Structures are given as C-alpha cells and as structure tokens.
C-alpha positions in Angstrom: -12.7 33.1 -30.5 -14.8 33.3 -33.9 -18.9 32.1 -33.5 -17.8 30.0 -36.5 -15.1 27.9 -34.7 -17.3 26.8 -32.1 -20.1 24.3 -32.2 -23.1 25.3 -30.5 -22.2 22.4 -27.6 -19.7 24.3 -27.3 -21.2 27.9 -26.8 -23.9 26.1 -24.7 -21.5 25.5 -22.3 -19.8 28.8 -22.2 -23.0 30.4 -21.5 -24.5 28.8 -18.6 -21.9 28.1 -16.7 -21.0 31.9 -17.3 -25.1 32.2 -15.9 -24.7 29.8 -13.8 -21.5 31.9 -12.1 -22.7 35.2 -12.4 -26.2 36.4 -11.2 -26.3 39.6 -13.2 -24.8 38.1 -17.0 -28.8 35.5 -15.7 -30.7 37.8 -15.8 -29.0 39.6 -18.9 -29.8 36.6 -20.7 -32.8 36.0 -19.7 -33.2 40.6 -20.5 -31.6 39.8 -23.5 -30.5 36.2 -25.1 -29.3 37.4 -28.3 -26.9 40.7 -27.5 -25.9 38.8 -23.9 -24.9 35.9 -26.3 -23.2 38.2 -29.0 -21.5 40.3 -26.3 -19.9 36.6 -25.1 -18.5 35.9 -28.3 -17.2 39.0 -28.5 -19.2 38.3 -32.6 -23.0 39.3 -34.4 -25.1 36.5 -34.7 -27.0 35.8 -38.1 -29.9 38.6 -38.2 -32.2 34.9 -38.8 -30.7 33.8 -35.9 -32.8 33.8 -32.9 -31.6 32.6 -29.3 -34.1 32.1 -26.9 -34.2 31.8 -22.7 -36.6 29.0 -20.5 -35.9 28.5 -17.1 -36.5 25.3 -15.4 -38.6 25.4 -12.2 -38.5 22.3 -9.7 -41.8 20.6 -11.3 -41.0 21.7 -15.5 -37.6 20.5 -17.3 -36.8 21.0 -20.7 -35.5 18.8 -23.6 -33.8 19.8 -26.4 -33.8 18.5 -29.7 -31.2 19.2 -31.5 -31.6 20.2 -35.2 
C-alpha cells in the first residue's frame, strides 16, 4: 500500500480504526506517532513531515482544519 495512493483522510481512517481496536497500537501511536504510521502504512513519510497525536478528553475536543 503506497502512501502516494492514499489521501490524508484515508490514512487518518486507517490509523483511527486501528487505534480504536488495538490498545497497544494506540499506545505506540501516542509514544511515536510518525514511526507508528510509517509501520502501519509500510512506507516512509518524507523527512519534513511530522505527525502529531492529540487525544481528546471528556472536557476538551479538537477540530482539525485541513491545510
């Protein structure tokens, strides 16, 4: 699965579905998001791309604004 053929939304869906199903994956995603995403996609992201994970709480939500 090449990341070039996936949209950001598709990558996000894959990551979120796995995080919801697998607690160890979720923990890895929080600890090292870029490495975890690269492993999941079996692909290396460009060096200038960073991956940040924020976790919502009952009293705080995040809204993602596209680039």
